[in-house]
TORKELO-772215 format. One record per atom (N, C-alpha, C, O): chain; atom name; residue number from 1; z, y, x negated. Coordinates in nm, 2 decimals, padded with zeros to 4 digits. Example, Ala and Ser with C-alpha at 12.3 -4.5 7.8 and 13.67 -1.06 7.14 Angstrom:
BEGIN
(A,N,1,(00.78,-00.57,-01.32))
(A,CA,1,(00.78,-00.45,-01.23))
(A,C,1,(00.78,-00.33,-01.32))
(A,O,1,(00.85,-00.33,-01.42))
(A,N,2,(00.71,-00.22,-01.28))
(A,CA,2,(00.71,-00.11,-01.37))
(A,C,2,(00.79,00.00,-01.29))
(A,O,2,(00.80,00.11,-01.34))
This chain:
BEGIN
(A,N,1,(-00.36,-03.55,-05.79))
(A,CA,1,(-00.35,-03.44,-05.89))
(A,C,1,(-00.24,-03.48,-05.99))
(A,O,1,(-00.13,-03.53,-05.95))
(A,N,2,(-00.27,-03.47,-06.11))
(A,CA,2,(-00.18,-03.51,-06.22))
(A,C,2,(-00.14,-03.39,-06.30))
(A,O,2,(-00.23,-03.31,-06.34))
(A,N,3,(-00.02,-03.37,-06.33))
(A,CA,3,(00.03,-03.26,-06.42))
(A,C,3,(00.13,-03.32,-06.51))
(A,O,3,(00.23,-03.38,-06.47))
(A,N,4,(00.12,-03.29,-06.64))
(A,CA,4,(00.21,-03.33,-06.74))
(A,C,4,(00.24,-03.49,-06.74))
(A,O,4,(00.35,-03.53,-06.76))
(A,N,5,(00.13,-03.56,-06.71))
(A,CA,5,(00.14,-03.70,-06.71))
(A,C,5,(00.20,-03.77,-06.58))
(A,O,5,(00.22,-03.89,-06.58))
(A,N,6,(00.22,-03.69,-06.48))
(A,CA,6,(00.29,-03.74,-06.36))
(A,C,6,(00.20,-03.71,-06.24))
(A,O,6,(00.13,-03.60,-06.24))
(A,N,7,(00.20,-03.79,-06.14))
(A,CA,7,(00.13,-03.77,-06.02))
(A,C,7,(00.21,-03.67,-05.94))
(A,O,7,(00.32,-03.69,-05.90))
(A,N,8,(00.14,-03.55,-05.91))
(A,CA,8,(00.20,-03.45,-05.83))
(A,C,8,(00.17,-03.45,-05.69))
(A,O,8,(00.25,-03.41,-05.60))
(A,N,9,(00.05,-03.49,-05.66))
(A,CA,9,(00.00,-03.50,-05.52))
(A,C,9,(-00.12,-03.60,-05.52))
(A,O,9,(-00.19,-03.62,-05.61))
(A,N,10,(-00.13,-03.67,-05.40))
(A,CA,10,(-00.24,-03.77,-05.39))
(A,C,10,(-00.29,-03.78,-05.25))
(A,O,10,(-00.21,-03.75,-05.16))
(A,N,11,(-00.41,-03.81,-05.23))
(A,CA,11,(-00.47,-03.82,-05.10))
(A,C,11,(-00.61,-03.78,-05.10))
(A,O,11,(-00.67,-03.74,-05.21))
(A,N,12,(-00.68,-03.78,-04.99))
(A,CA,12,(-00.81,-03.74,-04.98))
(A,C,12,(-00.82,-03.58,-04.99))
(A,O,12,(-00.71,-03.52,-04.98))
(A,N,13,(-00.93,-03.53,-05.01))
(A,CA,13,(-00.95,-03.38,-05.02))
(A,C,13,(-00.90,-03.32,-04.89))
(A,O,13,(-00.82,-03.22,-04.90))
(A,N,14,(-00.93,-03.38,-04.78))
(A,CA,14,(-00.89,-03.32,-04.65))
(A,C,14,(-00.74,-03.33,-04.64))
(A,O,14,(-00.67,-03.23,-04.59))
(A,N,15,(-00.68,-03.44,-04.68))
(A,CA,15,(-00.53,-03.45,-04.67))
(A,C,15,(-00.46,-03.35,-04.76))
(A,O,15,(-00.36,-03.28,-04.72))
(A,N,16,(-00.51,-03.33,-04.88))
(A,CA,16,(-00.45,-03.23,-04.97))
(A,C,16,(-00.46,-03.09,-04.93))
(A,O,16,(-00.37,-03.01,-04.95))
(A,N,17,(-00.57,-03.06,-04.86))
(A,CA,17,(-00.59,-02.92,-04.81))
(A,C,17,(-00.52,-02.89,-04.68))
(A,O,17,(-00.52,-02.78,-04.64))
(A,N,18,(-00.46,-02.99,-04.62))
(A,CA,18,(-00.39,-02.97,-04.49))
(A,C,18,(-00.24,-02.94,-04.52))
(A,O,18,(-00.15,-03.00,-04.47))
(A,N,19,(-00.22,-02.84,-04.60))
(A,CA,19,(-00.08,-02.80,-04.64))
(A,C,19,(-00.04,-02.70,-04.53))
(A,O,19,(-00.11,-02.62,-04.47))
(A,N,20,(00.09,-02.70,-04.51))
(A,CA,20,(00.15,-02.60,-04.42))
(A,C,20,(00.19,-02.48,-04.50))
(A,O,20,(00.19,-02.48,-04.62))
(A,N,21,(00.22,-02.37,-04.43))
(A,CA,21,(00.27,-02.25,-04.50))
(A,C,21,(00.17,-02.14,-04.49))
(A,O,21,(00.08,-02.14,-04.42))
(A,N,22,(00.20,-02.04,-04.58))
(A,CA,22,(00.13,-01.91,-04.57))
(A,C,22,(00.10,-01.86,-04.71))
(A,O,22,(00.18,-01.88,-04.80))
(A,N,23,(-00.01,-01.80,-04.72))
(A,CA,23,(-00.05,-01.72,-04.84))
(A,C,23,(-00.04,-01.57,-04.80))
(A,O,23,(-00.09,-01.53,-04.70))
(A,N,24,(00.03,-01.49,-04.88))
(A,CA,24,(00.05,-01.35,-04.84))
(A,C,24,(00.04,-01.27,-04.97))
(A,O,24,(00.08,-01.31,-05.08))
(A,N,25,(-00.02,-01.15,-04.95))
(A,CA,25,(-00.05,-01.06,-05.07))
(A,C,25,(-00.03,-00.92,-05.03))
(A,O,25,(-00.06,-00.88,-04.92))
(A,N,26,(00.02,-00.84,-05.12))
(A,CA,26,(00.04,-00.69,-05.10))
(A,C,26,(00.02,-00.62,-05.23))
(A,O,26,(00.05,-00.67,-05.34))
(A,N,27,(-00.01,-00.49,-05.22))
(A,CA,27,(-00.02,-00.41,-05.34))
(A,C,27,(00.13,-00.38,-05.38))
(A,O,27,(00.15,-00.34,-05.50))
(A,N,28,(00.22,-00.40,-05.29))
(A,CA,28,(00.37,-00.38,-05.32))
(A,C,28,(00.43,-00.52,-05.35))
(A,O,28,(00.52,-00.56,-05.27))
(A,N,29,(00.39,-00.58,-05.46))
(A,CA,29,(00.43,-00.72,-05.49))
(A,C,29,(00.58,-00.74,-05.49))
(A,O,29,(00.63,-00.83,-05.43))
(A,N,30,(00.65,-00.65,-05.56))
(A,CA,30,(00.80,-00.66,-05.57))
(A,C,30,(00.86,-00.64,-05.44))
(A,O,30,(00.96,-00.72,-05.41))
(A,N,31,(00.82,-00.55,-05.36))
(A,CA,31,(00.88,-00.52,-05.23))
(A,C,31,(00.85,-00.64,-05.14))
(A,O,31,(00.94,-00.68,-05.05))
(A,N,32,(00.73,-00.70,-05.15))
(A,CA,32,(00.70,-00.82,-05.07))
(A,C,32,(00.79,-00.93,-05.10))
(A,O,32,(00.85,-01.00,-05.01))
(A,N,33,(00.81,-00.96,-05.23))
(A,CA,33,(00.90,-01.07,-05.27))
(A,C,33,(01.04,-01.04,-05.23))
(A,O,33,(01.11,-01.14,-05.18))
(A,N,34,(01.09,-00.92,-05.24))
(A,CA,34,(01.23,-00.89,-05.20))
(A,C,34,(01.25,-00.91,-05.05))
(A,O,34,(01.35,-00.96,-05.00))
(A,N,35,(01.15,-00.86,-04.97))
(A,CA,35,(01.16,-00.88,-04.82))
(A,C,35,(01.17,-01.02,-04.78))
(A,O,35,(01.25,-01.06,-04.69))
(A,N,36,(01.09,-01.11,-04.84))
(A,CA,36,(01.09,-01.25,-04.81))
(A,C,36,(01.22,-01.31,-04.86))
(A,O,36,(01.28,-01.39,-04.78))
(A,N,37,(01.27,-01.28,-04.98))
(A,CA,37,(01.40,-01.33,-05.02))
(A,C,37,(01.51,-01.29,-04.93))
(A,O,37,(01.59,-01.38,-04.90))
(A,N,38,(01.52,-01.17,-04.89))
(A,CA,38,(01.62,-01.12,-04.81))
(A,C,38,(01.62,-01.18,-04.67))
(A,O,38,(01.73,-01.19,-04.61))
(A,N,39,(01.51,-01.23,-04.63))
(A,CA,39,(01.50,-01.30,-04.50))
(A,C,39,(01.52,-01.45,-04.52))
(A,O,39,(01.52,-01.53,-04.42))
(A,N,40,(01.55,-01.50,-04.64))
(A,CA,40,(01.57,-01.64,-04.66))
(A,C,40,(01.45,-01.72,-04.67))
(A,O,40,(01.45,-01.84,-04.66))
(A,N,41,(01.34,-01.66,-04.70))
(A,CA,41,(01.21,-01.73,-04.71))
(A,C,41,(01.18,-01.74,-04.86))
(A,O,41,(01.16,-01.64,-04.93))
(A,N,42,(01.17,-01.87,-04.91))
(A,CA,42,(01.14,-01.90,-05.05))
(A,C,42,(00.99,-01.88,-05.07))
(A,O,42,(00.91,-01.94,-04.99))
(A,N,43,(00.95,-01.81,-05.17))
(A,CA,43,(00.81,-01.78,-05.20))
(A,C,43,(00.79,-01.81,-05.35))
(A,O,43,(00.87,-01.78,-05.43))
(A,N,44,(00.67,-01.86,-05.38))
(A,CA,44,(00.63,-01.88,-05.52))
(A,C,44,(00.51,-01.81,-05.55))
(A,O,44,(00.42,-01.79,-05.46))
(A,N,45,(00.49,-01.76,-05.67))
(A,CA,45,(00.37,-01.69,-05.71))
(A,C,45,(00.25,-01.78,-05.69))
(A,O,45,(00.25,-01.90,-05.72))
(A,N,46,(00.14,-01.72,-05.65))
(A,CA,46,(00.01,-01.78,-05.64))
(A,C,46,(-00.08,-01.74,-05.75))
(A,O,46,(-00.05,-01.63,-05.81))
(A,N,47,(-00.19,-01.81,-05.77))
(A,CA,47,(-00.27,-01.78,-05.88))
(A,C,47,(-00.34,-01.64,-05.88))
(A,O,47,(-00.39,-01.59,-05.98))
(A,N,48,(-00.35,-01.58,-05.76))
(A,CA,48,(-00.43,-01.45,-05.76))
(A,C,48,(-00.35,-01.33,-05.71))
(A,O,48,(-00.40,-01.24,-05.64))
(A,N,49,(-00.22,-01.33,-05.76))
(A,CA,49,(-00.14,-01.21,-05.73))
(A,C,49,(-00.07,-01.21,-05.60))
(A,O,49,(-00.01,-01.11,-05.57))
(A,N,50,(-00.08,-01.31,-05.52))
(A,CA,50,(-00.01,-01.32,-05.40))
(A,C,50,(00.11,-01.42,-05.41))
(A,O,50,(00.15,-01.46,-05.52))
(A,N,51,(00.17,-01.45,-05.29))
(A,CA,51,(00.28,-01.54,-05.29))
(A,C,51,(00.25,-01.65,-05.18))
(A,O,51,(00.17,-01.63,-05.09))
(A,N,52,(00.30,-01.77,-05.21))
(A,CA,52,(00.28,-01.88,-05.12))
(A,C,52,(00.42,-01.92,-05.07))
(A,O,52,(00.51,-01.93,-05.15))
(A,N,53,(00.43,-01.95,-04.94))
(A,CA,53,(00.56,-01.99,-04.88))
(A,C,53,(00.53,-02.10,-04.78))
(A,O,53,(00.42,-02.11,-04.72))
(A,N,54,(00.64,-02.18,-04.75))
(A,CA,54,(00.63,-02.28,-04.64))
(A,C,54,(00.65,-02.23,-04.50))
(A,O,54,(00.63,-02.30,-04.41))
(A,N,55,(00.68,-02.10,-04.49))
(A,CA,55,(00.71,-02.04,-04.36))
(A,C,55,(00.58,-02.02,-04.29))
(A,O,55,(00.47,-02.01,-04.34))
(A,N,56,(00.59,-02.01,-04.16))
(A,CA,56,(00.48,-01.98,-04.07))
(A,C,56,(00.42,-01.84,-04.09))
(A,O,56,(00.50,-01.75,-04.11))
(A,N,57,(00.29,-01.82,-04.08))
(A,CA,57,(00.23,-01.69,-04.10))
(A,C,57,(00.29,-01.58,-04.01))
(A,O,57,(00.31,-01.47,-04.05))
(A,N,58,(00.32,-01.62,-03.88))
(A,CA,58,(00.37,-01.52,-03.79))
(A,C,58,(00.51,-01.47,-03.83))
(A,O,58,(00.54,-01.36,-03.83))
(A,N,59,(00.59,-01.57,-03.88))
(A,CA,59,(00.73,-01.53,-03.93))
(A,C,59,(00.72,-01.44,-04.05))
(A,O,59,(00.79,-01.34,-04.06))
(A,N,60,(00.63,-01.47,-04.14))
(A,CA,60,(00.61,-01.39,-04.26))
(A,C,60,(00.56,-01.25,-04.22))
(A,O,60,(00.62,-01.15,-04.28))
(A,N,61,(00.47,-01.24,-04.13))
(A,CA,61,(00.42,-01.11,-04.09))
(A,C,61,(00.53,-01.03,-04.03))
(A,O,61,(00.54,-00.91,-04.05))
(A,N,62,(00.61,-01.09,-03.94))
(A,CA,62,(00.72,-01.02,-03.88))
(A,C,62,(00.82,-00.96,-03.99))
(A,O,62,(00.87,-00.85,-03.98))
(A,N,63,(00.86,-01.05,-04.08))
(A,CA,63,(00.95,-01.01,-04.19))
(A,C,63,(00.90,-00.89,-04.27))
(A,O,63,(00.97,-00.79,-04.29))
(A,N,64,(00.78,-00.90,-04.31))
(A,CA,64,(00.73,-00.79,-04.40))
(A,C,64,(00.70,-00.66,-04.32))
(A,O,64,(00.71,-00.55,-04.37))
(A,N,65,(00.66,-00.68,-04.19))
(A,CA,65,(00.64,-00.56,-04.11))
(A,C,65,(00.78,-00.49,-04.09))
(A,O,65,(00.78,-00.36,-04.09))
(A,N,66,(00.88,-00.56,-04.06))
(A,CA,66,(01.01,-00.50,-04.04))
(A,C,66,(01.06,-00.43,-04.17))
(A,O,66,(01.14,-00.34,-04.16))
(A,N,67,(01.02,-00.48,-04.29))
(A,CA,67,(01.05,-00.42,-04.41))
(A,C,67,(00.96,-00.31,-04.45))
(A,O,67,(00.99,-00.24,-04.55))
(A,N,68,(00.86,-00.28,-04.37))
(A,CA,68,(00.77,-00.17,-04.40))
(A,C,68,(00.67,-00.20,-04.52))
(A,O,68,(00.62,-00.10,-04.58))
(A,N,69,(00.64,-00.32,-04.55))
(A,CA,69,(00.55,-00.36,-04.66))
(A,C,69,(00.41,-00.38,-04.60))
(A,O,69,(00.39,-00.46,-04.51))
(A,N,70,(00.32,-00.31,-04.65))
(A,CA,70,(00.18,-00.32,-04.61))
(A,C,70,(00.11,-00.44,-04.68))
(A,O,70,(00.13,-00.45,-04.80))
(A,N,71,(00.05,-00.52,-04.60))
(A,CA,71,(-00.02,-00.64,-04.65))
(A,C,71,(-00.17,-00.62,-04.68))
(A,O,71,(-00.23,-00.55,-04.60))
(A,N,72,(-00.22,-00.68,-04.78))
(A,CA,72,(-00.36,-00.68,-04.80))
(A,C,72,(-00.42,-00.82,-04.76))
(A,O,72,(-00.54,-00.83,-04.74))
(A,N,73,(-00.34,-00.92,-04.75))
(A,CA,73,(-00.38,-01.05,-04.70))
(A,C,73,(-00.27,-01.13,-04.65))
(A,O,73,(-00.16,-01.13,-04.70))
(A,N,74,(-00.29,-01.20,-04.54))
(A,CA,74,(-00.20,-01.29,-04.47))
(A,C,74,(-00.28,-01.40,-04.41))
(A,O,74,(-00.36,-01.37,-04.31))
(A,N,75,(-00.26,-01.52,-04.45))
(A,CA,75,(-00.34,-01.63,-04.39))
(A,C,75,(-00.26,-01.77,-04.41))
(A,O,75,(-00.17,-01.78,-04.49))
(A,N,76,(-00.30,-01.86,-04.33))
(A,CA,76,(-00.24,-01.99,-04.34))
(A,C,76,(-00.29,-02.05,-04.48))
(A,O,76,(-00.40,-02.03,-04.52))
(A,N,77,(-00.20,-02.12,-04.54))
(A,CA,77,(-00.22,-02.17,-04.68))
(A,C,77,(-00.32,-02.28,-04.68))
(A,O,77,(-00.37,-02.31,-04.79))
(A,N,78,(-00.36,-02.34,-04.57))
(A,CA,78,(-00.45,-02.45,-04.57))
(A,C,78,(-00.59,-02.41,-04.62))
(A,O,78,(-00.68,-02.50,-04.64))
(A,N,79,(-00.62,-02.28,-04.63))
(A,CA,79,(-00.75,-02.24,-04.68))
(A,C,79,(-00.75,-02.21,-04.82))
(A,O,79,(-00.85,-02.15,-04.87))
(A,N,80,(-00.65,-02.24,-04.89))
(A,CA,80,(-00.63,-02.20,-05.03))
(A,C,80,(-00.72,-02.27,-05.13))
(A,O,80,(-00.77,-02.21,-05.23))
(A,N,81,(-00.76,-02.40,-05.10))
(A,CA,81,(-00.85,-02.47,-05.19))
(A,C,81,(-00.78,-02.55,-05.29))
(A,O,81,(-00.66,-02.53,-05.32))
(A,N,82,(-00.85,-02.65,-05.35))
(A,CA,82,(-00.79,-02.74,-05.44))
(A,C,82,(-00.75,-02.68,-05.57))
(A,O,82,(-00.65,-02.71,-05.63))
(A,N,83,(-00.83,-02.58,-05.62))
(A,CA,83,(-00.80,-02.52,-05.75))
(A,C,83,(-00.66,-02.44,-05.74))
(A,O,83,(-00.58,-02.46,-05.83))
(A,N,84,(-00.64,-02.36,-05.64))
(A,CA,84,(-00.52,-02.29,-05.62))
(A,C,84,(-00.40,-02.39,-05.61))
(A,O,84,(-00.30,-02.37,-05.66))
(A,N,85,(-00.42,-02.50,-05.53))
(A,CA,85,(-00.32,-02.60,-05.51))
(A,C,85,(-00.28,-02.66,-05.65))
(A,O,85,(-00.16,-02.68,-05.68))
(A,N,86,(-00.38,-02.70,-05.73))
(A,CA,86,(-00.36,-02.75,-05.86))
(A,C,86,(-00.28,-02.66,-05.95))
(A,O,86,(-00.18,-02.70,-06.01))
(A,N,87,(-00.32,-02.53,-05.95))
(A,CA,87,(-00.25,-02.43,-06.03))
(A,C,87,(-00.11,-02.42,-05.99))
(A,O,87,(-00.02,-02.40,-06.07))
(A,N,88,(-00.08,-02.42,-05.86))
(A,CA,88,(00.05,-02.40,-05.81))
(A,C,88,(00.14,-02.53,-05.85))
(A,O,88,(00.25,-02.51,-05.89))
(A,N,89,(00.08,-02.64,-05.83))
(A,CA,89,(00.16,-02.77,-05.85))
(A,C,89,(00.19,-02.79,-06.00))
(A,O,89,(00.29,-02.85,-06.04))
(A,N,90,(00.10,-02.74,-06.09))
(A,CA,90,(00.11,-02.76,-06.23))
(A,C,90,(00.16,-02.64,-06.31))
(A,O,90,(00.17,-02.65,-06.43))
(A,N,91,(00.20,-02.53,-06.24))
(A,CA,91,(00.23,-02.41,-06.31))
(A,C,91,(00.35,-02.43,-06.40))
(A,O,91,(00.35,-02.37,-06.51))
(A,N,92,(00.45,-02.51,-06.36))
(A,CA,92,(00.57,-02.52,-06.45))
(A,C,92,(00.54,-02.61,-06.57))
(A,O,92,(00.62,-02.60,-06.67))
(A,N,93,(00.44,-02.69,-06.57))
(A,CA,93,(00.41,-02.78,-06.68))
(A,C,93,(00.30,-02.73,-06.78))
(A,O,93,(00.29,-02.79,-06.88))
(A,N,94,(00.23,-02.63,-06.74))
(A,CA,94,(00.12,-02.58,-06.82))
(A,C,94,(00.15,-02.52,-06.95))
(A,O,94,(00.07,-02.53,-07.05))
(A,N,95,(00.27,-02.46,-06.97))
(A,CA,95,(00.30,-02.40,-07.09))
(A,C,95,(00.41,-02.47,-07.17))
(A,O,95,(00.45,-02.42,-07.28))
(A,N,96,(00.45,-02.58,-07.13))
(A,CA,96,(00.56,-02.66,-07.20))
(A,C,96,(00.50,-02.70,-07.34))
(A,O,96,(00.39,-02.75,-07.35))
(A,N,97,(00.58,-02.68,-07.44))
(A,CA,97,(00.55,-02.73,-07.57))
(A,C,97,(00.45,-02.64,-07.64))
(A,O,97,(00.41,-02.68,-07.75))
(A,N,98,(00.41,-02.53,-07.59))
(A,CA,98,(00.32,-02.44,-07.66))
(A,C,98,(00.39,-02.36,-07.76))
(A,O,98,(00.50,-02.29,-07.73))
(A,N,99,(00.34,-02.36,-07.88))
(A,CA,99,(00.41,-02.28,-07.99))
(A,C,99,(00.32,-02.16,-08.02))
(A,O,99,(00.20,-02.17,-08.04))
(A,N,100,(00.39,-02.04,-08.02))
(A,CA,100,(00.32,-01.92,-08.04))
(A,C,100,(00.30,-01.89,-08.19))
(A,O,100,(00.24,-01.79,-08.22))
């Protein structure tokens, strides 16, 4: 995968899709992000209104449950697909240099 003229990731489709981590989503997006931050779990926005983190799904579930945040989705990130991975890897470079 190439973004902004640089190689961001490379390998076979199977290799690229074997990412670790978790995809998590809630109707309480801000509360979800706050709960993860307070627990020291770094999360980045995902393309469809959720968050992606390198933490284990079980750990993420425990943190948000303790914070009282109801989830609409919690799954291992390896099912995210190439499109979502591309969007995440290139998110910082997609708007550079755009003049409004």
